[in-house]
C-alpha positions in Angstrom: 0.0 0.0 0.0 1.6 3.2 -1.2 -0.1 5.5 1.3 1.0 3.4 4.3 3.8 4.6 6.4 5.6 2.5 9.1 6.4 4.2 12.3 8.4 2.8 15.2 7.2 3.3 18.8 10.0 3.7 21.3 9.7 4.0 25.1 8.2 7.2 26.5 5.8 7.6 23.6 8.5 8.5 21.1 7.4 7.7 17.6 9.9 7.5 14.7 8.6 8.2 11.1 10.5 5.9 8.7 9.3 8.0 5.7 10.7 11.3 7.1 13.6 9.7 9.0 12.7 11.7 12.1 10.8 11.6 15.4 7.5 13.3 15.3 5.3 14.6 18.0 2.5 12.4 19.3 0.1 15.4 18.7 0.8 15.3 14.9 -0.9 11.9 14.6 -4.3 13.5 13.9 -3.0 15.6 11.0 -1.4 12.5 9.4 -4.6 10.5 9.8 -6.8 13.3 8.5 -4.6 13.6 5.5 -5.6 10.1 4.6 -2.3 8.4 5.6 -2.5 4.9 6.8 -0.2 4.1 9.8 1.4 1.0 10.9 3.1 1.5 14.3 5.5 -1.2 15.4 6.9 -1.6 18.9 10.6 -1.2 18.8 11.5 -3.9 21.3 8.9 -6.6 20.4 8.2 -5.8 16.8 4.5 -6.2 17.6 1.9 -4.1 15.9 1.2 -1.1 18.3 -1.0 0.9 16.0 -4.2 0.3 18.0 -2.5 1.2 21.3 -1.1 4.4 19.9 -4.3 5.5 18.2 -6.3 4.7 21.4 -4.0 6.7 23.6 -4.2 9.6 21.2 -8.0 9.5 21.2 -8.1 9.3 25.0 -5.7 12.2 25.4 -7.5 14.3 22.8 -10.9 13.7 24.6 -9.3 14.6 27.9 -7.8 17.8 26.6 -11.1 18.8 24.9 -13.0 18.5 28.2 -10.7 20.9 30.0 
């Protein structure tokens, strides 16, 4: 899939974008998703798919900030 970018999740919520070869802020996830980019987030240590975990954390954080 050409529109899919793999990102690597490191400890302390650090996410590495393999397309841009740089770390990107957790908060920029929404822009990437809204731009129609499909993400695959892989846990650095275990190599397991961490996409659901990262997106769930983002949604929960966003909801919490919106309530404040």
